[in-house]
N, CA, C, O and the ligand as a Tripos MOL2 file, in Angstrom:
@<TRIPOS>MOLECULE
protein
  273   271    69     0     0
PROTEIN
NO_CHARGES

@<TRIPOS>ATOM
      1 N           7.2610   12.3800   -9.0060 N.3       1 MET1
      2 CA          5.8850   11.9790   -8.7210 C.3       1 MET1
      3 C           4.8900   12.6760   -9.6360 C.2       1 MET1
      4 O           3.6910   12.4140   -9.5460 O.2       1 MET1
      5 N           5.3470   13.5360  -10.4950 N.am      2 GLY2
      6 CA          4.4270   14.2110  -11.4030 C.3       2 GLY2
      7 C           3.8170   15.4430  -10.7680 C.2       2 GLY2
      8 O           4.1310   15.8030   -9.6330 O.2       2 GLY2
      9 N           2.9570   16.0660  -11.5080 N.am      3 THR3
     10 CA          2.3690   17.3150  -11.0580 C.3       3 THR3
     11 C           1.2190   17.0450  -10.1060 C.2       3 THR3
     12 O           0.4040   16.1500  -10.3290 O.2       3 THR3
     13 N           1.1660   17.8230   -9.0570 N.am      4 CYS4
     14 CA          0.0720   17.7230   -8.0990 C.3       4 CYS4
     15 C          -1.1810   18.3570   -8.6890 C.2       4 CYS4
     16 O          -1.1740   19.5220   -9.0850 O.2       4 CYS4
     17 N          -2.2460   17.5810   -8.7420 N.am      5 ARG5
     18 CA         -3.4980   18.0860   -9.3140 C.3       5 ARG5
     19 C          -4.5730   18.2650   -8.2480 C.2       5 ARG5
     20 O          -5.7430   18.4640   -8.5750 O.2       5 ARG5
     21 N          -4.1910   18.1970   -6.9950 N.am      6 CYS6
     22 CA         -5.1900   18.2240   -5.9260 C.3       6 CYS6
     23 C          -6.0280   19.4980   -5.9490 C.2       6 CYS6
     24 O          -7.2190   19.4650   -5.6380 O.2       6 CYS6
     25 N          -5.4110   20.6200   -6.3170 N.am      7 ALA7
     26 CA         -6.1350   21.8910   -6.2420 C.3       7 ALA7
     27 C          -7.2390   21.9920   -7.2960 C.2       7 ALA7
     28 O          -8.1730   22.7770   -7.1360 O.2       7 ALA7
     29 N          -7.1410   21.2100   -8.3670 N.am      8 ILE8
     30 CA         -8.1480   21.3160   -9.4190 C.3       8 ILE8
     31 C          -9.1400   20.1670   -9.4040 C.2       8 ILE8
     32 O         -10.0690   20.1300  -10.2110 O.2       8 ILE8
     33 N          -8.9430   19.2200   -8.4770 N.am      9 LEU9
     34 CA         -9.8630   18.0980   -8.3740 C.3       9 LEU9
     35 C         -10.7780   18.2870   -7.1780 C.2       9 LEU9
     36 O         -10.3910   18.9160   -6.1930 O.2       9 LEU9
     37 N         -11.9640   17.7590   -7.2520 N.am     10 ASN10
     38 CA        -12.8950   17.8330   -6.1250 C.3      10 ASN10
     39 C         -13.2210   16.4600   -5.5590 C.2      10 ASN10
     40 O         -13.1770   16.2480   -4.3470 O.2      10 ASN10
     41 N         -13.5460   15.5440   -6.4360 N.am     11 VAL11
     42 CA        -13.9400   14.1990   -6.0270 C.3      11 VAL11
     43 C         -13.3130   13.2030   -6.9870 C.2      11 VAL11
     44 O         -13.3110   13.4030   -8.2020 O.2      11 VAL11
     45 N         -12.7860   12.1380   -6.4270 N.am     12 LEU12
     46 CA        -12.2430   11.0470   -7.2350 C.3      12 LEU12
     47 C         -12.8530    9.7460   -6.7470 C.2      12 LEU12
     48 O         -13.2000    9.6210   -5.5720 O.2      12 LEU12
     49 N         -12.9850    8.7830   -7.6390 N.am     13 SER13
     50 CA        -13.4800    7.4940   -7.1860 C.3      13 SER13
     51 C         -12.7980    6.3700   -7.9420 C.2      13 SER13
     52 O         -12.1770    6.5790   -8.9840 O.2      13 SER13
     53 N         -12.9260    5.1880   -7.3960 N.am     14 GLY14
     54 CA        -12.4270    3.9930   -8.0510 C.3      14 GLY14
     55 C         -10.9130    3.9740   -8.1730 C.2      14 GLY14
     56 O         -10.2020    4.3510   -7.2420 O.2      14 GLY14
     57 N         -10.4270    3.5370   -9.3170 N.am     15 ALA15
     58 CA         -8.9950    3.3500   -9.5230 C.3      15 ALA15
     59 C          -8.2280    4.6620   -9.3900 C.2      15 ALA15
     60 O          -7.1030    4.6750   -8.8920 O.2      15 ALA15
     61 N          -8.8210    5.7500   -9.8260 N.am     16 LEU16
     62 CA         -8.1520    7.0520   -9.7100 C.3      16 LEU16
     63 C          -7.9260    7.4210   -8.2520 C.2      16 LEU16
     64 O          -6.8670    7.9270   -7.8810 O.2      16 LEU16
     65 N          -8.9350    7.1600   -7.4320 N.am     17 ALA17
     66 CA         -8.8160    7.4750   -6.0140 C.3      17 ALA17
     67 C          -7.7660    6.5910   -5.3550 C.2      17 ALA17
     68 O          -6.9550    7.0710   -4.5640 O.2      17 ALA17
     69 N          -7.7790    5.3190   -5.6760 N.am     18 ARG18
     70 CA         -6.7960    4.4180   -5.0630 C.3      18 ARG18
     71 C          -5.3830    4.7720   -5.5070 C.2      18 ARG18
     72 O          -4.4390    4.6630   -4.7240 O.2      18 ARG18
     73 N          -5.2350    5.1900   -6.7450 N.am     19 ASP19
     74 CA         -3.9310    5.5770   -7.2580 C.3      19 ASP19
     75 C          -3.3850    6.7840   -6.4970 C.2      19 ASP19
     76 O          -2.2130    6.8160   -6.1220 O.2      19 ASP19
     77 N          -4.2430    7.7690   -6.2750 N.am     20 LEU20
     78 CA         -3.8200    8.9540   -5.5310 C.3      20 LEU20
     79 C          -3.4550    8.5800   -4.0960 C.2      20 LEU20
     80 O          -2.4680    9.0740   -3.5510 O.2      20 LEU20
     81 N          -4.2450    7.7200   -3.4970 N.am     21 LEU21
     82 CA         -3.9650    7.2690   -2.1290 C.3      21 LEU21
     83 C          -2.6090    6.5770   -2.0480 C.2      21 LEU21
     84 O          -1.8260    6.8290   -1.1320 O.2      21 LEU21
     85 N          -2.3430    5.7090   -3.0100 N.am     22 ASP22
     86 CA         -1.1240    4.9140   -2.9580 C.3      22 ASP22
     87 C           0.1200    5.7540   -3.2050 C.2      22 ASP22
     88 O           1.1480    5.5520   -2.5580 O.2      22 ASP22
     89 N           0.0300    6.6930   -4.1370 N.am     23 LYS23
     90 CA          1.2450    7.3260   -4.6410 C.3      23 LYS23
     91 C           1.4520    8.7430   -4.1560 C.2      23 LYS23
     92 O           2.5660    9.2600   -4.2360 O.2      23 LYS23
     93 N           0.4180    9.3800   -3.6580 N.am     24 HIS24
     94 CA          0.5120   10.8210   -3.4890 C.3      24 HIS24
     95 C           0.1280   11.3090   -2.0990 C.2      24 HIS24
     96 O           0.5790   12.3740   -1.6770 O.2      24 HIS24
     97 N          -0.6880   10.5590   -1.3850 N.am     25 LEU25
     98 CA         -1.2360   11.0640   -0.1330 C.3      25 LEU25
     99 C          -0.6770   10.3160    1.0640 C.2      25 LEU25
    100 O          -0.2340    9.1720    0.9630 O.2      25 LEU25
    101 N          -0.7130   11.0050    2.2100 N.am     26 ARG26
    102 CA         -0.2670   10.4020    3.4560 C.3      26 ARG26
    103 C          -1.4320   10.4380    4.4420 C.2      26 ARG26
    104 O          -2.0930   11.4620    4.6150 O.2      26 ARG26
    105 N          -1.6630    9.2890    5.0850 N.am     27 GLU27
    106 CA         -2.7520    9.2000    6.0550 C.3      27 GLU27
    107 C          -2.4040   10.0170    7.2880 C.2      27 GLU27
    108 O          -1.3180    9.8560    7.8430 O.2      27 GLU27
    109 N          -3.3040   10.8950    7.7300 N.am     28 VAL28
    110 CA         -2.9720   11.7530    8.8600 C.3      28 VAL28
    111 C          -3.8620   11.5480   10.0780 C.2      28 VAL28
    112 O          -3.3830   11.6580   11.2070 O.2      28 VAL28
    113 N          -5.1260   11.2580    9.8850 N.am     29 ARG29
    114 CA         -6.0190   11.1310   11.0420 C.3      29 ARG29
    115 C          -7.3410   10.5570   10.5650 C.2      29 ARG29
    116 O          -7.5490   10.3370    9.3720 O.2      29 ARG29
    117 N          -8.2350   10.3180   11.5280 N.am     30 THR30
    118 CA         -9.5870    9.9570   11.1620 C.3      30 THR30
    119 C         -10.5250   11.0470   11.6580 C.2      30 THR30
    120 O         -10.2440   11.7170   12.6510 O.2      30 THR30
    121 N         -11.6280   11.2150   10.9640 N.am     31 ASP31
    122 CA        -12.6160   12.1840   11.4290 C.3      31 ASP31
    123 C         -13.4970   11.5190   12.4860 C.2      31 ASP31
    124 O         -13.2500   10.3730   12.8600 O.2      31 ASP31
    125 N         -14.5070   12.2140   12.9660 N.am     32 GLY32
    126 CA        -15.3350   11.6740   14.0280 C.3      32 GLY32
    127 C         -16.2030   10.5090   13.6050 C.2      32 GLY32
    128 O         -16.8130    9.8440   14.4420 O.2      32 GLY32
    129 N         -16.2600   10.2590   12.3020 N.am     33 MET33
    130 CA        -17.1330    9.2190   11.7790 C.3      33 MET33
    131 C         -16.3620    7.9600   11.3980 C.2      33 MET33
    132 O         -16.9120    7.0560   10.7700 O.2      33 MET33
    133 N         -15.0990    7.9060   11.7750 N.am     34 GLY34
    134 CA        -14.3040    6.7400   11.4540 C.3      34 GLY34
    135 C         -13.7720    6.7120   10.0450 C.2      34 GLY34
    136 O         -13.2530    5.6900    9.5950 O.2      34 GLY34
    137 N         -13.8940    7.8280    9.3370 N.am     35 ARG35
    138 CA        -13.3410    7.9000    7.9940 C.3      35 ARG35
    139 C         -11.9140    8.4410    8.0620 C.2      35 ARG35
    140 O         -11.5610    9.1860    8.9770 O.2      35 ARG35
    141 N         -11.1170    8.0620    7.0990 N.am     36 THR36
    142 CA         -9.7080    8.4300    7.1220 C.3      36 THR36
    143 C          -9.4670    9.7150    6.3360 C.2      36 THR36
    144 O          -9.9950    9.9060    5.2400 O.2      36 THR36
    145 N          -8.6470   10.5950    6.9310 N.am     37 VAL37
    146 CA         -8.2520   11.8240    6.2580 C.3      37 VAL37
    147 C          -6.8110   11.6720    5.7900 C.2      37 VAL37
    148 O          -5.9450   11.2230    6.5410 O.2      37 VAL37
    149 N          -6.5660   12.0490    4.5430 N.am     38 HIS38
    150 CA         -5.2420   11.9530    3.9410 C.3      38 HIS38
    151 C          -4.7730   13.3400    3.5340 C.2      38 HIS38
    152 O          -5.5660   14.2050    3.1610 O.2      38 HIS38
    153 N          -3.4560   13.5270    3.6150 N.am     39 LEU39
    154 CA         -2.8690   14.8320    3.3190 C.3      39 LEU39
    155 C          -1.9900   14.7640    2.0770 C.2      39 LEU39
    156 O          -1.2010   13.8340    1.9040 O.2      39 LEU39
    157 N          -2.1410   15.7700    1.2150 N.am     40 CYS40
    158 CA         -1.1880   15.9900    0.1220 C.3      40 CYS40
    159 C          -0.1390   16.9620    0.6290 C.2      40 CYS40
    160 O          -0.4570   18.1020    0.9670 O.2      40 CYS40
    161 N           1.0950   16.5230    0.6830 N.am     41 GLU41
    162 CA          2.1430   17.3750    1.2500 C.3      41 GLU41
    163 C           2.5950   18.4530    0.2840 C.2      41 GLU41
    164 O           3.2190   19.4290    0.7020 O.2      41 GLU41
    165 N           2.3000   18.3020   -0.9760 N.am     42 ASP42
    166 CA          2.6550   19.3360   -1.9520 C.3      42 ASP42
    167 C           1.7830   20.5740   -1.7860 C.2      42 ASP42
    168 O           2.2760   21.7020   -1.8060 O.2      42 ASP42
    169 N           0.4920   20.3520   -1.6230 N.am     43 SER43
    170 CA         -0.4540   21.4700   -1.6140 C.3      43 SER43
    171 C          -1.0580   21.7030   -0.2360 C.2      43 SER43
    172 O          -1.7650   22.6900   -0.0310 O.2      43 SER43
    173 N          -0.7860   20.7960    0.7250 N.am     44 GLU44
    174 CA         -1.3940   20.8330    2.0560 C.3      44 GLU44
    175 C          -2.9160   20.7400    1.9940 C.2      44 GLU44
    176 O          -3.6170   21.2060    2.8910 O.2      44 GLU44
    177 N          -3.4080   20.1370    0.9300 N.am     45 ILE45
    178 CA         -4.8350   19.8570    0.8010 C.3      45 ILE45
    179 C          -5.1270   18.5140    1.4570 C.2      45 ILE45
    180 O          -4.3650   17.5560    1.3230 O.2      45 ILE45
    181 N          -6.2540   18.4680    2.1720 N.am     46 GLU46
    182 CA         -6.6620   17.2280    2.8160 C.3      46 GLU46
    183 C          -7.8110   16.5870    2.0500 C.2      46 GLU46
    184 O          -8.6700   17.2590    1.4790 O.2      46 GLU46
    185 N          -7.7870   15.2580    2.0630 N.am     47 TRP47
    186 CA         -8.8100   14.4680    1.3670 C.3      47 TRP47
    187 C          -9.4650   13.5160    2.3460 C.2      47 TRP47
    188 O          -8.7960   12.9100    3.1830 O.2      47 TRP47
    189 N         -10.7610   13.3900    2.2380 N.am     48 LEU48
    190 CA        -11.5090   12.4550    3.0600 C.3      48 LEU48
    191 C         -11.7950   11.1990    2.2530 C.2      48 LEU48
    192 O         -12.3480   11.2570    1.1550 O.2      48 LEU48
    193 N         -11.4050   10.0610    2.8220 N.am     49 GLU49
    194 CA        -11.6490    8.7890    2.1560 C.3      49 GLU49
    195 C         -12.9890    8.2320    2.5960 C.2      49 GLU49
    196 O         -13.2300    8.0370    3.7870 O.2      49 GLU49
    197 N         -13.8520    7.9800    1.6380 N.am     50 GLU50
    198 CA        -15.1480    7.3790    1.9070 C.3      50 GLU50
    199 C         -15.2420    6.0740    1.1300 C.2      50 GLU50
    200 O         -14.5350    5.8610    0.1440 O.2      50 GLU50
    201 N         -16.1210    5.2170    1.5920 N.am     51 ARG51
    202 CA        -16.3740    3.9880    0.8350 C.3      51 ARG51
    203 C         -17.8320    3.9680    0.4320 C.2      51 ARG51
    204 O         -18.7300    4.2270    1.2340 O.2      51 ARG51
    205 N         -18.0320    3.6620   -0.7940 N.am     52 ARG52
    206 CA        -19.3860    3.5750   -1.3130 C.3      52 ARG52
    207 C         -19.5870    2.1320   -1.7580 C.2      52 ARG52
    208 O         -18.7270    1.5660   -2.4340 O.2      52 ARG52
    209 N         -20.6760    1.5520   -1.3980 N.am     53 LEU53
    210 CA        -20.8980    0.1700   -1.7960 C.3      53 LEU53
    211 C         -21.0080    0.0710   -3.3090 C.2      53 LEU53
    212 O         -21.7930    0.7810   -3.9380 O.2      53 LEU53
    213 N         -20.2150   -0.8110   -3.8770 N.am     54 GLY54
    214 CA        -20.1780   -0.9350   -5.3250 C.3      54 GLY54
    215 C         -21.3380   -1.7410   -5.8730 C.2      54 GLY54
    216 O         -21.5970   -1.7090   -7.0760 O.2      54 GLY54
    217 N         -22.0340   -2.4560   -5.0210 N.am     55 GLY55
    218 CA        -23.1790   -3.2250   -5.4770 C.3      55 GLY55
    219 C         -22.8940   -4.7100   -5.5400 C.2      55 GLY55
    220 O         -23.7460   -5.5230   -5.1820 O.2      55 GLY55
    221 N         -21.7050   -5.0710   -5.9910 N.am     56 TYR56
    222 CA        -21.3490   -6.4790   -6.0580 C.3      56 TYR56
    223 C         -20.2840   -6.7730   -5.0100 C.2      56 TYR56
    224 O         -20.5200   -6.5660   -3.8200 O.2      56 TYR56
    225 N         -19.1520   -7.2380   -5.4170 N.am     57 ASP57
    226 CA        -18.1390   -7.6190   -4.4580 C.3      57 ASP57
    227 C         -17.3450   -6.4320   -3.9320 C.2      57 ASP57
    228 O         -16.9800   -6.3830   -2.7570 O.2      57 ASP57
    229 N         -17.0860   -5.4890   -4.8090 N.am     58 ASP58
    230 CA        -16.1040   -4.4880   -4.4110 C.3      58 ASP58
    231 C         -16.7500   -3.1720   -4.0010 C.2      58 ASP58
    232 O         -17.6570   -2.6630   -4.6590 O.2      58 ASP58
    233 N         -16.2560   -2.6480   -2.9020 N.am     59 ASP59
    234 CA        -16.5890   -1.2990   -2.5150 C.3      59 ASP59
    235 C         -15.8040   -0.3400   -3.4100 C.2      59 ASP59
    236 O         -14.7290   -0.6680   -3.9120 O.2      59 ASP59
    237 N         -16.3550    0.8160   -3.5890 N.am     60 VAL60
    238 CA        -15.6940    1.8310   -4.3860 C.3      60 VAL60
    239 C         -15.0820    2.8640   -3.4450 C.2      60 VAL60
    240 O         -15.7680    3.4200   -2.5870 O.2      60 VAL60
    241 N         -13.8030    3.1080   -3.6140 N.am     61 THR61
    242 CA        -13.1460    4.1430   -2.8230 C.3      61 THR61
    243 C         -13.4800    5.5060   -3.4030 C.2      61 THR61
    244 O         -13.3560    5.7330   -4.6060 O.2      61 THR61
    245 N         -13.9060    6.4100   -2.5260 N.am     62 VAL62
    246 CA        -14.2240    7.7690   -2.9490 C.3      62 VAL62
    247 C         -13.3690    8.7400   -2.1370 C.2      62 VAL62
    248 O         -13.3180    8.6580   -0.9100 O.2      62 VAL62
    249 N         -12.7070    9.6480   -2.8250 N.am     63 LEU63
    250 CA        -11.9450   10.6960   -2.1520 C.3      63 LEU63
    251 C         -12.6210   12.0300   -2.3940 C.2      63 LEU63
    252 O         -12.9410   12.3850   -3.5280 O.2      63 LEU63
    253 N         -12.8320   12.7600   -1.3220 N.am     64 ARG64
    254 CA        -13.5030   14.0440   -1.4190 C.3      64 ARG64
    255 C         -12.5850   15.1100   -0.8150 C.2      64 ARG64
    256 O         -12.1210   14.9570    0.3150 O.2      64 ARG64
    257 N         -12.3290   16.1590   -1.5400 N.am     65 ARG65
    258 CA        -11.4200   17.1970   -1.0390 C.3      65 ARG65
    259 C         -12.1040   17.9680    0.0870 C.2      65 ARG65
    260 O         -13.2690   18.3520   -0.0170 O.2      65 ARG65
    261 N         -11.3520   18.1820    1.1630 N.am     66 LEU66
    262 CA        -11.8740   18.9290    2.3090 C.3      66 LEU66
    263 C         -11.6090   20.4160    2.1150 C.2      66 LEU66
    264 O         -10.4980   20.8280    1.7830 O.2      66 LEU66
    265 N         -12.6270   21.1910    2.3240 N.am     67 GLU67
    266 CA        -12.4760   22.6550    2.2740 C.3      67 GLU67
    267 C         -12.1640   23.1630    3.6680 C.2      67 GLU67
    268 O         -12.6940   22.6600    4.6590 O.2      67 GLU67
    269 N         -11.3130   24.1470    3.7340 N.am     68 HIS68
    270 CA        -10.9920   24.7310    5.0400 C.3      68 HIS68
    271 C         -11.3250   26.2040    5.0600 C.2      68 HIS68
    272 O         -11.1240   26.8680    6.0760 O.2      68 HIS68
    273 ZN         -1.4480   16.8110   -4.3170 Zn       69 ZN69
@<TRIPOS>BOND
     1     1     2 1
     2     2     3 1
     3     3     4 2
     4     3     5 am
     5     5     6 1
     6     6     7 1
     7     7     8 2
     8     7     9 am
     9     9    10 1
    10    10    11 1
    11    11    12 2
    12    11    13 am
    13    13    14 1
    14    14    15 1
    15    15    16 2
    16    15    17 am
    17    17    18 1
    18    18    19 1
    19    19    20 2
    20    19    21 am
    21    21    22 1
    22    22    23 1
    23    23    24 2
    24    23    25 am
    25    25    26 1
    26    26    27 1
    27    27    28 2
    28    27    29 am
    29    29    30 1
    30    30    31 1
    31    31    32 2
    32    31    33 am
    33    33    34 1
    34    34    35 1
    35    35    36 2
    36    35    37 am
    37    37    38 1
    38    38    39 1
    39    39    40 2
    40    39    41 am
    41    41    42 1
    42    42    43 1
    43    43    44 2
    44    43    45 am
    45    45    46 1
    46    46    47 1
    47    47    48 2
    48    47    49 am
    49    49    50 1
    50    50    51 1
    51    51    52 2
    52    51    53 am
    53    53    54 1
    54    54    55 1
    55    55    56 2
    56    55    57 am
    57    57    58 1
    58    58    59 1
    59    59    60 2
    60    59    61 am
    61    61    62 1
    62    62    63 1
    63    63    64 2
    64    63    65 am
    65    65    66 1
    66    66    67 1
    67    67    68 2
    68    67    69 am
    69    69    70 1
    70    70    71 1
    71    71    72 2
    72    71    73 am
    73    73    74 1
    74    74    75 1
    75    75    76 2
    76    75    77 am
    77    77    78 1
    78    78    79 1
    79    79    80 2
    80    79    81 am
    81    81    82 1
    82    82    83 1
    83    83    84 2
    84    83    85 am
    85    85    86 1
    86    86    87 1
    87    87    88 2
    88    87    89 am
    89    89    90 1
    90    90    91 1
    91    91    92 2
    92    91    93 am
    93    93    94 1
    94    94    95 1
    95    95    96 2
    96    95    97 am
    97    97    98 1
    98    98    99 1
    99    99   100 2
   100    99   101 am
   101   101   102 1
   102   102   103 1
   103   103   104 2
   104   103   105 am
   105   105   106 1
   106   106   107 1
   107   107   108 2
   108   107   109 am
   109   109   110 1
   110   110   111 1
   111   111   112 2
   112   111   113 am
   113   113   114 1
   114   114   115 1
   115   115   116 2
   116   115   117 am
   117   117   118 1
   118   118   119 1
   119   119   120 2
   120   119   121 am
   121   121   122 1
   122   122   123 1
   123   123   124 2
   124   123   125 am
   125   125   126 1
   126   126   127 1
   127   127   128 2
   128   127   129 am
   129   129   130 1
   130   130   131 1
   131   131   132 2
   132   131   133 am
   133   133   134 1
   134   134   135 1
   135   135   136 2
   136   135   137 am
   137   137   138 1
   138   138   139 1
   139   139   140 2
   140   139   141 am
   141   141   142 1
   142   142   143 1
   143   143   144 2
   144   143   145 am
   145   145   146 1
   146   146   147 1
   147   147   148 2
   148   147   149 am
   149   149   150 1
   150   150   151 1
   151   151   152 2
   152   151   153 am
   153   153   154 1
   154   154   155 1
   155   155   156 2
   156   155   157 am
   157   157   158 1
   158   158   159 1
   159   159   160 2
   160   159   161 am
   161   161   162 1
   162   162   163 1
   163   163   164 2
   164   163   165 am
   165   165   166 1
   166   166   167 1
   167   167   168 2
   168   167   169 am
   169   169   170 1
   170   170   171 1
   171   171   172 2
   172   171   173 am
   173   173   174 1
   174   174   175 1
   175   175   176 2
   176   175   177 am
   177   177   178 1
   178   178   179 1
   179   179   180 2
   180   179   181 am
   181   181   182 1
   182   182   183 1
   183   183   184 2
   184   183   185 am
   185   185   186 1
   186   186   187 1
   187   187   188 2
   188   187   189 am
   189   189   190 1
   190   190   191 1
   191   191   192 2
   192   191   193 am
   193   193   194 1
   194   194   195 1
   195   195   196 2
   196   195   197 am
   197   197   198 1
   198   198   199 1
   199   199   200 2
   200   199   201 am
   201   201   202 1
   202   202   203 1
   203   203   204 2
   204   203   205 am
   205   205   206 1
   206   206   207 1
   207   207   208 2
   208   207   209 am
   209   209   210 1
   210   210   211 1
   211   211   212 2
   212   211   213 am
   213   213   214 1
   214   214   215 1
   215   215   216 2
   216   215   217 am
   217   217   218 1
   218   218   219 1
   219   219   220 2
   220   219   221 am
   221   221   222 1
   222   222   223 1
   223   223   224 2
   224   223   225 am
   225   225   226 1
   226   226   227 1
   227   227   228 2
   228   227   229 am
   229   229   230 1
   230   230   231 1
   231   231   232 2
   232   231   233 am
   233   233   234 1
   234   234   235 1
   235   235   236 2
   236   235   237 am
   237   237   238 1
   238   238   239 1
   239   239   240 2
   240   239   241 am
   241   241   242 1
   242   242   243 1
   243   243   244 2
   244   243   245 am
   245   245   246 1
   246   246   247 1
   247   247   248 2
   248   247   249 am
   249   249   250 1
   250   250   251 1
   251   251   252 2
   252   251   253 am
   253   253   254 1
   254   254   255 1
   255   255   256 2
   256   255   257 am
   257   257   258 1
   258   258   259 1
   259   259   260 2
   260   259   261 am
   261   261   262 1
   262   262   263 1
   263   263   264 2
   264   263   265 am
   265   265   266 1
   266   266   267 1
   267   267   268 2
   268   267   269 am
   269   269   270 1
   270   270   271 1
   271   271   272 2
@<TRIPOS>SUBSTRUCTURE
     1 MET1         2 RESIDUE 1 A MET
     2 GLY2         6 RESIDUE 1 A GLY
     3 THR3        10 RESIDUE 1 A THR
     4 CYS4        14 RESIDUE 1 A CYS
     5 ARG5        18 RESIDUE 1 A ARG
     6 CYS6        22 RESIDUE 1 A CYS
     7 ALA7        26 RESIDUE 1 A ALA
     8 ILE8        30 RESIDUE 1 A ILE
     9 LEU9        34 RESIDUE 1 A LEU
    10 ASN10       38 RESIDUE 1 A ASN
    11 VAL11       42 RESIDUE 1 A VAL
    12 LEU12       46 RESIDUE 1 A LEU
    13 SER13       50 RESIDUE 1 A SER
    14 GLY14       54 RESIDUE 1 A GLY
    15 ALA15       58 RESIDUE 1 A ALA
    16 LEU16       62 RESIDUE 1 A LEU
    17 ALA17       66 RESIDUE 1 A ALA
    18 ARG18       70 RESIDUE 1 A ARG
    19 ASP19       74 RESIDUE 1 A ASP
    20 LEU20       78 RESIDUE 1 A LEU
    21 LEU21       82 RESIDUE 1 A LEU
    22 ASP22       86 RESIDUE 1 A ASP
    23 LYS23       90 RESIDUE 1 A LYS
    24 HIS24       94 RESIDUE 1 A HIS
    25 LEU25       98 RESIDUE 1 A LEU
    26 ARG26      102 RESIDUE 1 A ARG
    27 GLU27      106 RESIDUE 1 A GLU
    28 VAL28      110 RESIDUE 1 A VAL
    29 ARG29      114 RESIDUE 1 A ARG
    30 THR30      118 RESIDUE 1 A THR
    31 ASP31      122 RESIDUE 1 A ASP
    32 GLY32      126 RESIDUE 1 A GLY
    33 MET33      130 RESIDUE 1 A MET
    34 GLY34      134 RESIDUE 1 A GLY
    35 ARG35      138 RESIDUE 1 A ARG
    36 THR36      142 RESIDUE 1 A THR
    37 VAL37      146 RESIDUE 1 A VAL
    38 HIS38      150 RESIDUE 1 A HIS
    39 LEU39      154 RESIDUE 1 A LEU
    40 CYS40      158 RESIDUE 1 A CYS
    41 GLU41      162 RESIDUE 1 A GLU
    42 ASP42      166 RESIDUE 1 A ASP
    43 SER43      170 RESIDUE 1 A SER
    44 GLU44      174 RESIDUE 1 A GLU
    45 ILE45      178 RESIDUE 1 A ILE
    46 GLU46      182 RESIDUE 1 A GLU
    47 TRP47      186 RESIDUE 1 A TRP
    48 LEU48      190 RESIDUE 1 A LEU
    49 GLU49      194 RESIDUE 1 A GLU
    50 GLU50      198 RESIDUE 1 A GLU
    51 ARG51      202 RESIDUE 1 A ARG
    52 ARG52      206 RESIDUE 1 A ARG
    53 LEU53      210 RESIDUE 1 A LEU
    54 GLY54      214 RESIDUE 1 A GLY
    55 GLY55      218 RESIDUE 1 A GLY
    56 TYR56      222 RESIDUE 1 A TYR
    57 ASP57      226 RESIDUE 1 A ASP
    58 ASP58      230 RESIDUE 1 A ASP
    59 ASP59      234 RESIDUE 1 A ASP
    60 VAL60      238 RESIDUE 1 A VAL
    61 THR61      242 RESIDUE 1 A THR
    62 VAL62      246 RESIDUE 1 A VAL
    63 LEU63      250 RESIDUE 1 A LEU
    64 ARG64      254 RESIDUE 1 A ARG
    65 ARG65      258 RESIDUE 1 A ARG
    66 LEU66      262 RESIDUE 1 A LEU
    67 GLU67      266 RESIDUE 1 A GLU
    68 HIS68      270 RESIDUE 1 A HIS
    69 ZN69       273 GROUP 0 **** ****
């Protein structure tokens, strides 16, 4: 699966975020706001999935690393 880069990333969006979601992260829970939290099992870092309106047809997926 390649090297885990979660520890050096803070925010990802668009295709990069979707790629990480598809290949690297596991959905674990939702926060109180209905957003999905995903876990990287390599680093035990959690990511919050947000959606930002893209303006036209597509929403932009945004992943934000959760600090603990
Ligand atoms: Zn990772």
